[in-house]
C-alpha positions as CSV (number, residue, x, y, z in Angstrom):
1,M,2.2,-1.1,-17.7
2,G,1.4,-4.4,-16.1
3,A,-2.2,-5.0,-14.9
4,R,-0.7,-5.8,-11.3
5,R,0.9,-2.6,-11.4
6,R,-2.0,-0.9,-12.6
7,G,-4.1,-2.7,-9.9
8,R,-1.5,-1.5,-6.9
9,E,-2.0,2.3,-8.4
10,A,-6.1,1.9,-8.3
11,V,-5.2,0.3,-4.5
12,L,-3.0,3.4,-3.4
13,K,-6.0,5.9,-5.0
14,I,-8.8,3.7,-2.7
15,L,-6.6,4.0,0.1
16,Y,-5.2,7.5,-0.1
17,S,-8.7,8.5,-0.9
18,M,-10.3,6.8,2.1
19,D,-7.8,8.0,4.6
20,L,-8.2,11.8,3.7
21,N,-11.8,11.6,2.8
22,P,-13.9,8.4,4.8
23,G,-16.7,6.9,2.9
24,P,-18.4,4.0,1.9
25,T,-15.6,1.7,0.6
26,E,-17.8,0.1,-2.5
27,E,-18.9,2.9,-3.8
28,L,-15.2,4.9,-3.8
29,C,-13.6,1.5,-5.2
30,E,-16.0,1.3,-7.8
31,R,-15.4,5.6,-8.9
32,V,-11.9,4.3,-8.9
33,L,-12.1,1.2,-10.8
34,E,-13.9,3.1,-13.4
35,W,-12.2,5.9,-13.6
36,G,-8.8,4.5,-13.9
37,Q,-10.1,2.2,-16.4
38,I,-8.8,-0.7,-14.7
39,P,-9.4,-4.1,-16.5
40,V,-12.3,-6.2,-15.3
41,D,-9.7,-9.1,-14.8
42,S,-7.5,-7.2,-12.0
43,R,-10.5,-6.1,-10.1
44,P,-10.4,-9.0,-7.9
45,F,-6.9,-8.2,-7.1
46,V,-7.7,-4.7,-6.3
47,M,-10.7,-5.4,-4.0
48,E,-8.2,-8.0,-2.4
49,L,-5.7,-5.7,-1.5
50,V,-8.1,-2.7,-0.2
51,D,-10.2,-5.5,1.8
52,G,-6.8,-7.3,3.3
53,T,-5.3,-3.4,3.8
54,L,-8.7,-2.1,5.6
55,G,-9.6,-5.3,7.6
56,R,-6.1,-5.2,9.1
57,L,-5.5,-1.7,9.1
58,D,-4.4,-1.5,12.9
59,V,-1.9,-4.7,12.6
60,I,-0.6,-3.0,9.3
61,D,-0.1,0.5,11.2
62,G,1.3,-1.2,14.2
63,L,4.2,-2.8,11.8
64,I,4.9,0.7,10.1
65,K,4.8,2.4,13.2
66,A,7.4,0.0,14.9
67,A,9.5,0.4,11.9
68,S,9.6,3.9,11.7
69,L,11.1,4.8,14.9
70,K,10.9,8.4,14.3
71,W,8.0,8.8,12.4
72,E,4.8,9.3,13.8
73,I,1.9,7.5,10.8
74,H,-0.2,10.7,11.3
75,R,2.6,13.0,10.7
76,M,3.9,11.1,7.2
77,A,2.8,12.2,3.6
78,A,-0.6,10.7,3.2
79,V,1.0,8.9,0.1
80,D,3.9,7.9,1.9
81,R,1.5,6.2,4.4
82,N,-0.4,4.7,1.8
83,V,2.0,2.7,-0.4
84,L,3.6,1.3,3.4
85,R,0.1,0.2,4.1
86,L,-0.2,-1.4,0.6
87,A,3.2,-2.9,0.5
88,V,3.0,-3.8,4.2
89,S,-0.7,-5.5,3.4
90,E,0.8,-7.8,0.6
91,L,4.3,-8.4,3.0
92,T,1.8,-10.2,5.4
93,S,-1.3,-11.6,3.1
94,G,0.9,-14.6,2.3
95,T,-0.1,-14.5,-1.2
96,G,3.3,-15.9,-2.4
97,I,4.3,-12.4,-4.4
98,P,8.1,-12.3,-4.0
99,V,9.4,-10.2,-1.3
100,R,11.8,-8.0,-3.4
101,V,8.7,-7.6,-6.2
102,I,6.4,-6.2,-3.4
103,L,9.2,-3.5,-2.3
104,D,10.0,-2.6,-6.1
105,E,6.5,-2.0,-6.5
106,A,5.5,0.2,-3.5
107,I,9.0,1.9,-4.2
108,E,8.1,2.9,-7.7
109,L,4.6,4.0,-6.6
110,A,6.1,6.3,-3.9
111,K,8.4,7.7,-6.9
112,K,5.7,8.2,-9.2
113,Y,3.2,9.7,-6.8
114,G,5.0,11.0,-3.8
115,G,7.5,13.9,-3.2
116,D,11.3,13.9,-4.0
117,E,12.3,11.6,-1.0
118,S,9.4,9.6,-0.9
119,G,11.3,6.6,-2.7
120,T,13.9,6.8,-0.5
121,F,11.9,7.1,2.7
122,V,9.7,4.1,1.6
123,N,12.4,1.7,0.9
124,G,13.9,2.1,4.5
125,I,10.6,2.0,6.2
126,L,9.5,-1.5,4.3
127,D,13.4,-2.8,4.5
128,R,13.1,-2.4,8.3
129,V,9.4,-4.1,8.3
130,R,11.0,-6.8,6.1
131,L,13.6,-7.8,8.9
132,D,11.3,-7.8,11.1
133,L,8.8,-9.9,9.7
134,E,11.7,-12.1,9.1
135,M,12.9,-12.0,12.8
136,D,9.4,-13.0,13.7
137,S,9.5,-15.8,11.6
């Protein structure tokens, strides 16, 4: 597994944990990074994604809400919600990571950690977010 995929998994675990049990971000991040044995060279990528996502959570949730016409964010499965947050954060961060890579990684995370329909659900919402972002630019 690539370093970035492992990093995204760590970010998902951090976002999921903070979503269900809010607490000090730095302490939680350290626990997840140590427990998941995330390589030291991947940690800046993880922290950048965590900080970027949490720092723009209202904007990110707004984009997800606009794209998920029949689903309220708080009613989504926690894994799906946080995979979407991570992916939308990457889509809007301007890092230069290709859109297809971001979408593929998010779908794989949803399939691995979510329910039977999570991959399809995440794919549909992210495709709509992608189209909305393209129309706005």
